[in-house]
DONU-477240 format. One line per field, with one value per residue (C-alpha): x, y, z. Coordinates in steps of 0.25 Angstrom, whole numbers, plus 5000, padded with zeros to 4 digits. Layout:
east: c(X,...)
north: c(Y,...)
up: c(Z,...)
//
This chain:
east: c(5154,5156,5145,5135,5139,5138,5124,5119,5124,5117,5104,5105,5107,5095,5087,5091,5088,5074,5072,5076,5066,5055,5056,5057,5045,5038,5041,5036,5023,5021,5024,5016,5004,5003,5009,5006,4997,5007,5019,5010,5007,5021,5026,5015,5018,5027,5026,5020,5018,5013,5004,4997,4983,4979,4972,4960,4961,4954,4940,4937,4924,4917,4915,4902,4908,4903,4912,4918,4930,4930,4935,4927,4932,4933,4940,4953,4961,4976,4988,4996,5011,5012,5005,5004,5014,5028,5029,5025,5017,5009,5006,5002,4992,4985,4984,4979,4969,4964,4963,4955,4946,4943,4941,4931,4923,4925,4933,4945,4959,4969,4976,4984,4994,4996,4995,4982,4978,4974,4962,4971,4975,4989,4995,4996,5000,4987,4984,4987,4997,5010,5015,5010,5018,5030,5030,5027,5040,5049,5061,5053,5042,5045,5058,5054,5059,5049,5046,5042,5028,5016,5019,5033,5027,5018,5029,5037,5026,5024,5039,5039,5027,5029,5016,5021,5010,4999,4992,4997,4983,4983,4998,4994,4983,4992,5004,4995,4994,5009,5014,5005,5010,5024,5022,5015,5026,5017,5023,5019,5017,5010,4999,4993,4979,4974,4960,4950,4935,4934,4921,4920,4917,4929,4938,4932,4935,4949,4951,4944,4955,4967,4975,4975,4976,4987,4990,4977,4970,4957,4957,4947,4953,4948,4944,4943,4928,4921,4907,4904,4915,4909,4910,4922,4931,4941,4943,4943,4953,4956,4966,4975,4987,5000,5010,5025,5027,5017,5023,5037,5031,5022,5029,5036,5023,5019,5012,5013,5012,4999,4992,4982,4985,4977,4979,4972,4961,4959,4964,4978,4979,4975,4982,4990,4978,4969,4980,4978,4988,4990,4989,4997,4993,5002,4999,5005,5005,5008,5014,5001,4999,4988,4988,4984,4983,4986,4984,4996,4993,4978,4976,4972,4962,4966,4961,4948,4948,4936,4934,4927,4919,4904,4900,4886,4891,4901,4890,4881,4893,4897,4883,4879,4892,4889,4875,4878,4889,4879,4868,4876,4881,4867,4862,4874,4880,4893,4904,4914,4913,4906,4916,4917,4920,4914,4920,4912,4920,4916,4917,4922,4935,4935,4933,4929,4914,4914,4923,4918,4924,4916,4917,4920,4922,4919,4931,4925,4927,4940,4948,4938,4936,4950,4953,4941,4942,4956,4952,4940,4942,4933,4943,4934,4946,4950,4946,4941,4938,4953,4962,4956,4960,4950,4949,4937,4932,4923,4924,4937,4930,4927,4942,4944,4933,4939,4953,4947,4938,4950,4960,4950,4950,4935,4923,4910,4904,4915,4910,4916,4910,4907,4902,4903,4918,4932,4944,4958,4969,4966,4957,4942,4935,4920,4912,4902,4891,4879,4879,4867,4875,4888,4895,4898,4903,4910,4897,4891,4903,4904,4889,4889,4904,4908,4921,4923,4922,4933,4942,4942,4945,4955,4962,4962,4967,4977,4981,4989,4978,4968,4977,4980,4966,4964,4976,4969,4957,4965,4963,4974,4979,4976,4965,4972,4963,4970,4968,4975,4971,4976,4981,4976,4981,4980,4984,4995,5007,5015,5008,5009,5024,5025,5019,5029,5017,5015,5003,4995,4986,4973,4976,4972,4958,4956,4961,4950,4939,4945,4952,4967,4975,4968,4964,4957,4952,4937,4942,4949,4937,4929,4939,4940,4925,4925,4935,4926,4914,4920,4925,4939,4946,4952,4953,4961,4951,4951,4945,4950,4941,4948,4955,4952,4957,4949,4942,4940,4948,4958,4957,4970,4966,4955,4955,4950,4948,4962,4963,4972,4971,4962,4960,4957,4947,4937,4923,4918,4925,4920,4906,4906,4911,4901,4890,4894,4894,4881,4874,4879,4873,4859,4856,4868,4872,4869,4856,4848,4856,4856,4843,4836,4847,4845,4857,4864,4875,4886,4894,4902,4902,4914,4917,4930,4934,4945,4949,4947,4949,4935,4934,4948,4946,4950,4937,4934,4925,4919,4920,4910,4913,4905,4910,4900,4898,4885,4878,4881,4879,4887,4895,4897,4901,4910,4909,4916,4912,4916,4908,4918,4912,4901,4899,4896,4898,4883,4881,4889,4880,4871,4883,4885,4870,4870,4881,4874,4861,4869,4876,4862,4857,4847,4854,4849,4861,4867,4880,4881,4893,4888,4891,4893,4888,4895,4908,4911,4904)
north: c(4738,4752,4749,4746,4759,4768,4762,4765,4779,4781,4776,4785,4797,4794,4792,4805,4812,4806,4810,4825,4825,4819,4830,4841,4836,4835,4850,4854,4847,4853,4867,4865,4859,4861,4874,4881,4892,4896,4897,4905,4915,4916,4918,4928,4935,4947,4950,4945,4951,4946,4953,4951,4947,4952,4941,4944,4945,4934,4937,4939,4932,4932,4920,4916,4918,4932,4940,4952,4955,4950,4954,4960,4962,4976,4983,4990,4999,4994,4999,4988,4991,4984,4995,5006,5018,5019,5033,5042,5052,5042,5035,5048,5051,5038,5038,5052,5049,5037,5046,5056,5045,5040,5054,5057,5044,5046,5034,5031,5025,5020,5031,5027,5039,5044,5058,5066,5081,5087,5097,5108,5102,5098,5085,5077,5062,5053,5050,5037,5033,5033,5020,5025,5038,5031,5022,5034,5042,5029,5027,5017,5027,5042,5042,5054,5057,5053,5067,5070,5078,5074,5085,5079,5066,5071,5079,5066,5059,5069,5069,5054,5052,5064,5071,5085,5089,5085,5093,5089,5082,5075,5071,5065,5057,5051,5049,5041,5031,5032,5031,5018,5012,5014,5009,4996,4994,4995,4985,4975,4965,4975,4983,4995,4996,5011,5009,4998,4996,5003,5004,4995,5007,5015,5002,5001,5015,5014,5002,5008,5019,5010,5019,5029,5020,5012,5001,5003,4990,4986,4974,4966,4966,4960,4971,4970,4971,4971,4965,4976,4985,4988,4974,4972,4982,4983,4968,4965,4976,4982,4980,4991,4993,4987,4997,4997,4991,4980,4977,4976,4965,4958,4959,4945,4939,4944,4957,4968,4983,4983,4973,4976,4971,4970,4982,4978,4968,4955,4960,4962,4950,4940,4946,4934,4926,4936,4940,4933,4928,4936,4930,4933,4935,4936,4945,4941,4951,4946,4953,4959,4966,4956,4951,4938,4936,4923,4922,4914,4914,4916,4925,4918,4925,4927,4918,4920,4925,4921,4929,4925,4938,4936,4948,4948,4949,4959,4968,4966,4970,4982,4987,4985,4991,5004,5004,5003,5014,5023,5020,5022,5036,5040,5036,5041,5052,5045,5055,5044,5041,5028,5017,5002,4988,4974,4960,4947,4934,4919,4912,4899,4905,4920,4922,4936,4937,4952,4963,4978,4991,5005,5014,5006,5009,5002,4996,4996,5011,5012,5018,5029,5031,5029,5044,5046,5033,5037,5051,5046,5048,5037,5027,5018,5010,5007,4992,4995,4980,4975,4986,4995,4991,4996,4997,4987,4990,4979,4969,4965,4961,4947,4944,4949,4940,4928,4931,4932,4920,4911,4916,4912,4926,4926,4916,4919,4921,4931,4946,4959,4971,4983,4996,5003,5006,5000,5005,5001,5008,5022,5020,5020,5013,5014,5001,5008,4998,4997,4983,4976,4969,4975,4961,4958,4944,4941,4939,4952,4959,4956,4959,4972,4975,4978,4986,4983,4968,4967,4977,4970,4956,4962,4967,4954,4946,4956,4961,4949,4939,4948,4949,4934,4931,4943,4937,4924,4931,4939,4953,4963,4953,4952,4942,4936,4942,4943,4958,4969,4969,4976,4969,4978,4979,4970,4980,4974,4979,4973,4982,4994,4992,4993,5007,5010,5011,5005,4995,5002,4994,5001,4995,4981,4985,4993,4982,4973,4982,4983,4996,5000,4998,4986,4988,4977,4976,4972,4959,4955,4958,4949,4938,4939,4938,4926,4919,4920,4916,4903,4897,4903,4900,4912,4911,4920,4929,4929,4935,4924,4912,4905,4908,4900,4900,4908,4896,4890,4878,4879,4885,4892,4897,4891,4899,4889,4894,4898,4897,4907,4902,4894,4903,4892,4901,4892,4890,4894,4907,4910,4906,4916,4927,4924,4924,4938,4942,4936,4945,4957,4952,4948,4956,4966,4978,4972,4965,4974,4972,4956,4952,4949,4941,4926,4923,4928,4938,4938,4951,4962,4977,4986,5001,5008,5022,5029,5043,5047,5061,5066,5079,5082,5079,5067,5060,5048,5039,5025,5012,5001,4986,4974,4959,4948,4934,4926,4917,4916,4901,4897,4909,4911,4925,4935,4950,4962,4977,4991,5004,5016,5027,5018,5019,5004,4992,4989,4999,4990,4978,4980,4976,4963,4960,4962,4953,4942,4944,4942,4929,4924,4926,4937,4948,4952,4959,4953,4959,4962,4954,4943,4950,4937,4926,4918,4912,4900,4888)
up: c(4841,4835,4825,4836,4843,4831,4828,4842,4841,4828,4834,4846,4837,4829,4841,4847,4834,4833,4848,4845,4833,4841,4851,4841,4834,4847,4850,4836,4838,4851,4845,4833,4839,4854,4856,4843,4850,4860,4851,4840,4851,4855,4840,4838,4850,4850,4865,4878,4892,4905,4915,4928,4930,4944,4952,4961,4976,4984,4989,5004,5009,5022,5030,5022,5009,5006,4997,5005,4995,4981,4967,4955,4941,4936,4925,4927,4918,4917,4911,4902,4902,4888,4881,4891,4886,4892,4889,4902,4895,4887,4900,4907,4895,4896,4911,4911,4901,4909,4922,4914,4909,4923,4929,4918,4922,4937,4938,4947,4943,4953,4959,4971,4971,4985,4981,4982,4981,4994,4996,4993,4980,4984,4981,4994,4999,5000,5015,5020,5009,5015,5009,4995,4997,5001,4989,4980,4985,4985,4976,4967,4964,4965,4973,4982,4996,5007,5010,4996,4996,4988,4978,4976,4973,4963,4956,4956,4949,4939,4935,4936,4926,4917,4922,4921,4910,4919,4930,4944,4947,4933,4935,4949,4943,4932,4942,4950,4939,4934,4948,4951,4938,4942,4957,4952,4942,4929,4918,4908,4919,4929,4923,4930,4934,4932,4937,4942,4941,4928,4921,4908,4899,4904,4901,4887,4884,4888,4879,4867,4868,4869,4860,4871,4883,4878,4888,4896,4898,4904,4913,4922,4937,4950,4960,4975,4979,4992,4993,5004,5007,5021,5026,5035,5028,5039,5038,5023,5020,5006,4995,4989,4980,4984,4990,4990,5003,5000,4986,4992,5001,4991,4978,4981,4982,4967,4971,4961,4963,4957,4966,4977,4991,5004,5012,5025,5031,5025,5011,5018,5027,5017,5005,5002,5000,4993,4983,4970,4961,4948,4935,4922,4908,4895,4884,4870,4859,4845,4833,4829,4842,4846,4861,4868,4883,4890,4905,4909,4924,4929,4941,4954,4963,4978,4989,4996,5010,5018,5031,5044,5043,5041,5031,5037,5052,5047,5041,5054,5063,5055,5054,5068,5073,5065,5069,5084,5084,5077,5086,5098,5093,5090,5104,5112,5104,5103,5101,5096,5081,5078,5079,5083,5080,5081,5079,5078,5080,5079,5092,5086,5080,5081,5066,5064,5059,5059,5062,5060,5063,5063,5056,5044,5029,5015,5010,4996,4995,5004,4993,4990,5005,5010,5013,5020,5028,5032,5037,5044,5060,5063,5056,5048,5043,5057,5061,5075,5077,5075,5077,5088,5102,5112,5127,5128,5142,5149,5137,5144,5157,5153,5151,5166,5171,5163,5170,5184,5182,5176,5187,5198,5203,5202,5200,5194,5209,5212,5214,5215,5222,5214,5219,5206,5206,5208,5215,5212,5219,5218,5205,5205,5194,5191,5188,5179,5182,5191,5196,5201,5212,5216,5218,5204,5199,5185,5177,5183,5181,5166,5164,5171,5167,5182,5182,5197,5195,5184,5190,5203,5196,5186,5199,5205,5193,5188,5174,5171,5173,5166,5154,5154,5150,5141,5133,5132,5127,5117,5122,5118,5107,5092,5088,5076,5065,5051,5050,5058,5072,5085,5097,5107,5121,5133,5144,5154,5162,5151,5140,5149,5150,5135,5136,5148,5157,5171,5174,5184,5194,5188,5174,5179,5184,5171,5162,5169,5163,5149,5151,5155,5142,5136,5121,5113,5099,5096,5089,5102,5110,5100,5102,5117,5118,5108,5117,5129,5121,5115,5127,5128,5115,5108,5093,5083,5077,5062,5049,5039,5038,5026,5013,5001,4987,4977,4972,4986,4982,4994,5008,5011,5025,5034,5047,5058,5072,5078,5093,5099,5113,5122,5134,5144,5150,5157,5152,5166,5166,5151,5155,5167,5158,5147,5156,5160,5146,5143,5154,5147,5134,5140,5152,5153,5145,5131,5133,5125,5113,5113,5120,5107,5100,5099,5106,5119,5118,5129,5129,5137,5135,5137,5137,5137,5136,5128,5124,5110,5103,5098,5092,5096,5111,5119,5123,5132,5125,5127,5118,5120,5118,5117,5117,5115,5110,5106,5107,5122,5123,5111,5106,5091,5090,5098,5096,5100,5097,5101,5099,5101,5109,5115,5130,5131,5124,5124,5113,5103,5107,5094,5086,5093,5093,5077,5076,5084,5077,5063,5069,5073,5059,5063,5055,5041,5037,5025,5019,5004,5002,4993,4980,4973,4982,4992,4988,4998,4993)
//
């Protein structure tokens, strides 16, 4: 028995030893044959480091696949911390030499320091840089009191970066680089970009003098580019360097202080989709000083955002708006600076086909023009289409007609007597119209814009009923677009109470003709007329058509029509109101602008007054509005426009006519946005 057990143990021991040697032999074979190169590299390497490969942002396209915003490859001068000197004086010498090289060649380097020299030659804080100034004074950076002056900041920078031997102006230049290196946490894993879009010959010259420019490297990086910077700048938005507040919020998502982020517009609201995923590369240095680079994680470009904007329609709208404003100023002698806005929506889902604001700017040159743009009293950076609430005058009258018809207060045959004025309590209001027939029905009243008619039916139905339908039509509420928009004001006793004001009886009749405290945006007007045109469905207005991965293999967002509410307004009521609007477009105020179009346009003009400071004096001015839809018998587009300083909305009608022409295929205007052809298959 014992002999059998002993023999079993010997056999088990032998088997265990054989298994051990088999595993060992397998590892040796694996090392010697299959992983030889990897281990040779590891043995011969004396050091390795990992750095980031910046990913390209996603592209932004129009609804037809035209590139609006894309990336181009350009040369950049980058500091590599592995070889860049640690000694402060050596760093300053290299940086100052680069600055002088760039100045001699009239090139720019990245200078985001919020300190500038004023006209008197004194150092001052850069305008509109409050956040950057706070960061500069913070404990993490210069640790200065919040009341520190610009000179205090420059003195601290000179001390911080050992710049005493340089003139103050030269010290400020060097400090702009040293400060950003510190702010962006320059390190082996985080290189610093000194300049972008650098000519190839300058890069070559720097590389040839690598003994002087230690740690200065040339890299090819993606650069944000606009196909045409004048197309929809207020909507597309821009990117910029990440600031301290943004970094605090985004660092958990993998952002670096050297990253660019969307600052406004689509670039901002779609940041999470447009931001690509950075890659990694590992650089091995062997005992001979020879380097090899391995991409250990490939960068992934951001997703492609496809807008509802039609670049062709956008250009037509922009050009026509500018021309109409200039023509009016030339004919009438308008004292108000040319300004206005237009929005074009698709009737089927309220997708925004065009959204233009004037005056405008070129986003491609925003950085160079920023100071002038911010100082311009005409406010070209302001998006009048989305964030300017206006008193919109008679464009509000169709909403009152709908409320009165739906409540049963009037029928199509009901009339109101108009003798040219309307008296309510002790207030007397002028009608402004010369009627063919003093007994006015609802269709006549819309066509001839009779104040007496709408004041009277507004008095009858009251402000609550009026606002019930204005709420359904989306007036005084945000439309739901992805970019920033104003809500405006729907005047009411409740709203006045928030201002500690009493609701006076006269407010009701004034509200009925688009006055009182009502203030609505142009995109609200466009969505309002769209709801009337399409049969009573109010959609969420939107700029985003879809979002796809960069290779188009997957759709991440597909914006189908989103119904905000079915108003329940009867087809009969809408038909009556639309017939009144058709009269305006075919036989009324706007007939001269639309008669030669291939389709009928239904519309409603409006005029309102406001007080504005002009040349230092408070001056009463008019603003002209027009809402429209076309074709009348099968509506496809809804449009709203404003011309500031215009005495009537009919003078902005050429803008609507141009947009309808383009939609009907009659416009030859073709935007220069197809730099590399169309993307969508």
